C-alpha positions in Angstrom: -0.1 0.1 0.3 1.5 3.3 -0.9 2.0 5.8 1.6 0.5 9.1 2.0 2.8 12.0 2.9 1.8 15.5 3.4 4.5 18.2 2.2 3.8 21.3 4.5 5.2 24.7 3.2 4.6 28.0 5.3 5.9 30.7 3.3 3.7 34.0 3.2 6.0 36.4 0.8 5.3 37.3 -2.3 8.0 35.8 -4.5 8.5 32.7 -2.6 11.6 30.8 -3.4 11.1 27.6 -1.3 7.9 26.6 -3.5 10.5 25.1 -5.7 11.7 22.8 -3.0 8.4 22.2 -1.8 7.4 21.0 -5.8 10.6 19.1 -6.1 9.3 16.9 -3.1 6.3 16.7 -4.4 7.2 15.1 -7.8 10.2 13.1 -6.1 7.8 11.1 -3.7 5.3 10.8 -6.3 7.4 9.1 -8.7 8.7 6.7 -5.7 5.0 5.8 -5.4 3.9 7.9 -2.5 0.0 9.7 -2.3 1.9 13.0 -1.7 -0.2 16.3 -1.1 1.0 19.5 -1.0 -0.2 21.5 2.4 0.5 25.1 1.7 0.0 27.8 4.9 -0.7 30.6 3.0 -3.2 29.1 0.4 -5.2 27.7 3.2 -5.3 31.1 4.9 -5.3 30.1 9.0 -5.7 32.9 11.2 -2.8 33.6 13.9 -3.4 30.8 16.4 -6.3 31.6 19.2 -8.0 28.2 19.4 -6.4 25.0 18.6 -8.4 22.7 16.7 -9.2 20.3 19.7 -10.3 23.3 21.6 -13.7 24.1 19.6 -16.5 21.6 20.4 -17.0 19.1 17.7 -18.4 19.8 14.7 -17.6 23.6 15.1 -14.4 24.0 13.9 -13.5 26.3 10.6 -13.9 24.6 7.6 -10.2 24.7 6.6 -9.0 23.3 10.0 -11.4 20.6 9.8 -10.8 19.7 6.5 -6.6 20.1 7.3 -7.2 17.9 10.6 -8.3 14.9 8.8 -5.8 15.6 6.2 -3.3 15.6 8.9 -4.8 12.4 10.9 -4.9 10.2 7.7 -1.4 10.8 6.6 1.5 8.2 7.4 4.2 10.7 7.6 5.2 14.3 6.8 7.4 16.6 5.5 8.5 20.2 6.7 9.7 22.6 3.6 11.0 25.7 5.7 12.7 28.9 5.1 14.8 30.2 7.7 13.9 34.1 8.9 16.4 35.7 11.1 18.4 32.1 12.3 14.9 30.9 13.1 11.4 29.1 11.3 8.9 30.7 9.5 6.0 31.9 11.3 3.3 30.8 8.6 4.4 27.3 8.8 4.7 27.3 12.7 1.4 28.6 12.9 -0.4 26.1 10.8 1.8 23.3 12.5 0.6 24.9 16.2 -3.0 24.5 15.4 -3.0 20.9 16.0 -1.4 18.6 18.5 -2.9 14.8 18.8 -3.7 14.8 15.1 0.5 14.6 14.5 0.8 12.0 17.2 2.8 8.8 16.3 3.7 9.5 12.9 7.5 10.2 11.2 8.3 13.7 10.0 11.2 14.8 8.0 12.8 18.3 7.5 13.5 19.9 4.1 14.9 23.6 4.7 16.3 26.3 2.2 17.8 29.8 2.5 18.9 32.3 0.1 22.5 31.6 1.4 25.1 28.8 1.3 23.9 27.2 4.9 20.7 26.2 3.5 18.6 27.1 6.4 20.4 25.3 9.1 19.6 26.9 12.4 15.7 26.4 11.3 15.9 23.0 10.3 18.0 22.4 13.8 15.0 24.4 15.7 12.2 22.3 13.7 13.6 19.1 15.3 12.5 19.9 18.7 9.4 21.1 17.8 8.3 18.3 16.0 9.7 15.9 18.4 7.6 18.0 21.2 4.5 17.7 19.0 4.7 13.7 19.1 6.4 13.2 16.0 9.6 10.8 15.2 11.7 13.1 13.2 13.8 11.2 11.2 17.9 11.7 11.5 18.2 12.6 7.5 17.6 16.1 6.2 17.9 18.2 3.2 19.6 21.3 3.5 19.1 23.8 0.0 21.0 26.5 -0.4 21.3 29.2 -2.1 17.6 28.0 -3.4 17.3 29.8 -6.6 20.5 28.6 -7.9 19.8 24.7 -6.5 16.4 24.7 -8.1 14.7 26.5 -11.1 11.2 28.1 -10.9 9.9 24.6 -11.7 11.7 22.8 -8.9 13.9 21.2 -11.2 17.7 20.8 -10.0 20.2 23.2 -11.4 23.9 23.6 -10.9 26.2 22.2 -8.3 23.3 22.6 -5.4 20.8 20.9 -7.5 23.4 18.1 -8.0 23.9 18.2 -4.2 19.9 17.9 -3.9 19.6 14.9 -5.9 22.4 13.1 -4.5 21.1 13.6 -1.1 17.1 13.0 -1.6 17.3 8.9 -1.8 18.7 8.3 1.3 16.3 11.0 2.8 13.4 9.5 1.2 14.5 5.9 2.4 15.0 7.1 6.0 11.8 8.5 6.0 9.8 5.5 4.4 11.8 3.1 6.6 10.1 5.0 9.6 6.8 5.3 7.7 6.2 1.5 7.5 7.5 0.7 11.1 5.1 3.3 12.5 2.2 2.0 10.0 2.9 -1.4 11.5 2.9 -0.4 15.2 0.1 1.2 15.0 -1.7 -1.7 13.5 -0.4 -3.9 16.1 -1.0 -1.8 19.1 -2.9 1.2 19.5 -0.4 3.8 20.8 -0.4 4.4 24.5 -2.4 7.9 24.7 
């Protein structure tokens, strides 16, 4: 059975270079046989966090929140595509993530970061590891860091130049790592209910 993967992207900027990486990941995971969906925080347009999904009485959450909760619960794994803003994480992606909690539990997550500079969002990547772990996900050890993003991927999300070659070399291990943990988590959930 194909794995269901959500690719979560959170830039709200008008010239969004990181969408190149999100689109690349959608194409590559799809080519490997996964059922992939891009979740674009800007397109969903959630307000700044006031009430988490779980804080709404059943059936009263706003439609975009209810729809996204269903998608998160139905996914086998997550890939967070994050830029780096002032050594930190993107507020749009963090805001989307914070609207949920239990919905994320017991599934693996992977992090793919990017930046305009050569470090490829390494600092945001590191911060996301702790955050996603706290939110009940198993964060895989493989990671992608792409930078400079506009030199590594063209507007269609196709690798270019040396950065693109490095990304293409790194992706198979990243995908294999996520696939292994996705399969392990799925089997464990089928054999034994989570403890909480």
